[in-house]
C-alpha positions in Angstrom: 8.5 41.9 17.0 10.7 39.8 18.8 12.9 40.6 21.6 16.1 38.4 23.0 18.5 39.1 25.5 21.4 37.2 24.0 23.1 38.0 20.7 22.1 35.8 17.4 24.9 33.6 16.1 26.4 35.3 12.8 29.7 37.0 11.6 30.8 39.2 14.5 33.6 41.9 13.5 36.1 39.3 16.0 35.2 36.3 13.7 35.8 38.2 10.3 39.1 39.7 11.7 40.0 35.7 12.5 38.7 34.6 9.5 40.8 36.9 6.7 44.2 36.1 9.1 43.8 32.1 8.8 42.9 32.9 4.5 46.0 34.9 4.2 47.7 32.9 6.0 47.0 29.8 3.6 47.3 32.2 0.9 50.8 32.9 1.6 51.8 29.2 2.5 50.7 28.9 -1.2 52.3 31.7 -2.3 54.8 33.1 0.3 55.8 36.4 -2.0 52.4 37.7 -1.3 54.4 38.3 2.5 56.7 40.3 1.0 54.2 42.1 -0.7 51.7 42.8 2.2 54.4 43.0 4.8 55.7 46.0 6.5 58.8 47.3 5.5 60.6 50.7 6.8 62.4 51.4 3.5 59.6 50.5 1.2 56.9 52.2 3.9 56.4 55.5 1.4 56.3 53.1 -2.2 53.5 50.8 -0.6 51.9 52.6 2.6 48.9 50.5 2.3 51.4 47.9 4.2 50.4 49.7 7.0 47.6 48.0 7.5 47.7 44.7 5.0 50.9 43.2 7.6 48.7 43.1 10.3 46.8 40.1 8.3 49.8 38.4 7.6 52.0 35.8 9.3 55.1 34.2 9.2 54.4 30.7 9.9 51.4 28.5 11.4 52.4 28.6 15.2 52.1 33.0 14.6 49.2 33.0 13.3 47.8 30.3 15.8 48.9 32.4 18.7 48.0 35.6 17.4 44.0 34.2 16.7 44.3 32.1 20.0 44.9 35.4 21.9 43.1 37.6 19.7 39.6 34.8 20.1 40.0 35.1 24.3 40.7 38.4 25.0 39.0 40.2 22.1 35.8 38.6 23.2 36.0 39.8 26.4 37.1 43.0 25.2 34.5 43.3 22.9 32.2 42.6 25.6 32.7 44.9 28.1 32.9 48.2 25.3 31.1 47.2 22.4 32.0 45.8 19.4 32.5 49.5 17.8 35.6 50.3 20.3 36.8 46.6 20.3 37.5 48.0 16.5 38.9 50.8 17.0 41.0 49.3 19.5 42.2 46.6 17.1 42.9 49.0 14.0 44.4 51.6 16.2 47.1 49.3 18.0 47.9 47.5 14.7 48.6 51.0 12.8 50.8 52.7 15.5 52.8 49.6 16.1 53.1 49.9 12.4 54.0 53.4 12.8 56.5 52.2 15.9 58.1 49.7 13.3 58.9 51.5 10.8 60.3 54.3 12.9 62.3 52.3 15.1 63.2 49.1 13.0 66.0 48.7 10.8 65.4 50.0 7.4 65.3 46.7 5.3 63.1 44.5 7.8 59.8 43.4 7.2 57.2 43.1 9.9 53.9 40.7 9.6 51.2 39.6 12.2 48.6 40.8 14.1 50.6 41.3 17.4 50.4 45.1 17.8 46.6 45.2 17.5 46.6 42.1 19.9 48.9 43.6 21.9 46.4 46.3 22.1 43.2 44.4 22.9 45.8 42.7 25.9 46.6 46.1 27.2 43.2 47.9 27.1 41.8 44.9 29.2 44.9 44.8 31.4 43.9 48.6 32.6 40.4 47.3 32.5 40.4 43.8 34.4 43.9 43.7 35.7 43.5 41.3 38.2 41.4 39.1 35.8 43.4 35.4 35.6 45.0 33.8 32.9 46.7 30.5 32.0 49.9 31.8 29.2 50.9 28.4 27.6 53.5 26.6 29.0 52.9 28.3 32.2 50.5 26.0 34.4 49.4 28.2 36.9 46.9 30.9 36.3 48.4 34.8 36.3 46.8 38.2 36.8 45.7 39.6 33.2 48.6 42.3 34.2 51.5 40.0 34.8 50.9 38.1 31.4 50.7 40.8 29.4 53.4 43.0 30.2 55.6 39.9 31.0 54.7 38.6 27.8 55.7 42.2 26.2 58.9 41.9 28.1 60.0 38.0 27.1 58.6 38.3 23.7 60.6 41.5 23.2 64.4 39.5 23.0 63.3 36.5 21.3 65.2 37.2 17.7 63.1 38.3 14.9 60.8 40.1 16.9 59.0 43.0 15.7 58.5 44.6 19.4 58.4 48.0 18.2 54.7 47.0 17.0 54.0 45.0 20.0 55.1 48.6 21.7 53.0 51.5 20.2 50.1 48.4 20.4 50.5 48.1 23.9 50.6 51.7 24.4 47.7 52.0 22.6 45.5 49.6 24.6 47.0 50.8 28.1 45.5 54.2 27.0 42.2 53.1 26.0 41.9 50.7 28.8 42.4 54.0 31.0 39.7 56.0 29.3 37.0 52.9 28.8 37.8 52.3 32.8 37.1 55.8 33.7 34.0 56.3 31.3 32.6 52.6 32.9 33.3 54.0 36.6 31.2 56.9 35.7 28.0 55.1 33.8 27.9 52.7 37.6 
């Protein structure tokens, strides 16, 4: 029998999510019509309800997928260490799905949303409540910011950019903040 205090290297849920996003980005780069099939559109939602999930794995461009996966790697890794993989996955997928629901309810009917941003904002929101004062560096700002400033400020700033699904970001952020509140409360009880 062997005991160890560290995790063996392998395919973690975080790496599986990142790998799936990168793979689908490559597929949509080669066949752009796939993005339309897997993207979430309020007007087509009832005909293609699976897009509530598939849209979380498709991105509009290289910068989009890189920014989401880079943020997901750092924030997701930290949250996973704090709450475990199962809770991390719950926050990620519930945040992404609720973000999609917000998009379907609040976005223009014939628009299309793609990207993991709602799920990533859920991860950021959970960390914002659990570790609000931790310092992070957000490109292109060269100084460390408290996580709560980076997350809330990032949400507000990105909401003003054209073609940004702020509705999905909002839904994910709400899930993250609520999840972080309950996780932090549980953390306090445990210690």
